[in-house]
N, C-alpha and C positions, 0 to 999 in steps of 0.2 A: 611351476608353470604359470605363464602370464595369461590372464584371461583376455577375452575379446574386449571387454570394457577397459581394462587397464591399458591395453595396446592402443585403443582408440583415444583414451585420455592422453596418453603419452604423445601421440601424433598431434592431437588438437592443441596441446600446450606449445607446440613448436610453431603454430600459425602466428602471423602478425596479429596485433591487438584488434585491428578493424575486422579481420576475418573471424577471429574468436567471437567478437561481438555479434556478427551475423549468425554464426553457429549457435550461440546462446539464444538469440531471439527466435530462431527457427525451432530449437528444442522446446523453448517455453511455449510457443504457439502450438506445438504438437501435443502438449499436455493440456492446453486450455480448451481444446475442442473446436468444432467448426464455428465460423462467424455466424452471428445471429443467435447464439446460445444465451442461456440465462446470465452468464457472466457479462455479456455485452449489455443486457438490460440493466444489470446492476451498475455498470459503469455509467450508463446514461442517467440513472437515478442519482448517483453520487455527483455527477457533473452538475445536475440541477441543484442539489443541496449546496455544493460549493459556490455556485453562482449566486444563490440566494444569500448565503452567509457573507459573501464579499459585498453584495449590495447592501445588506444590513449594516456592515461595518462602515461603508462609505456614506450611508445616510445617517449614521449616528444612532441607529437603533440597537447596536451591539457594541461591545468593547472587547479588546483583547486583554486577557488575564494570563499572567505567567503561570507556569505549571505549579510552582511552589505555592503560590497564593490559592490556586484552584484546589489543590490537594488539601491544603490547610482548611479551606472553607468547607470542603466535603467532609473532612474528619470532624469538624465542629458540628456540622449538621447531623451527622451520624450519632455523635455523642449526645446531642440534644434530644434526638428521637429515642435513644436508649433510656435516657432519664425519664422520659414520658411526659 
């Protein structure tokens, strides 16, 4: 027997890509809760952090490090701390 969810998914997958996108967005919004929630506050805080980091990069106060180098440096620091 086909469940309501399976039937809905089957129908949704027949929609054009743009309509599926709208459906996805609305479903996500239904899970996130009302506007003005803590998630919105978190997004504002992250936007400030991102803006500050970009400004630091542009002003030369920070530099970009590739993931391999950053992980290597972190491992070295951990090993140094373990040695005491």
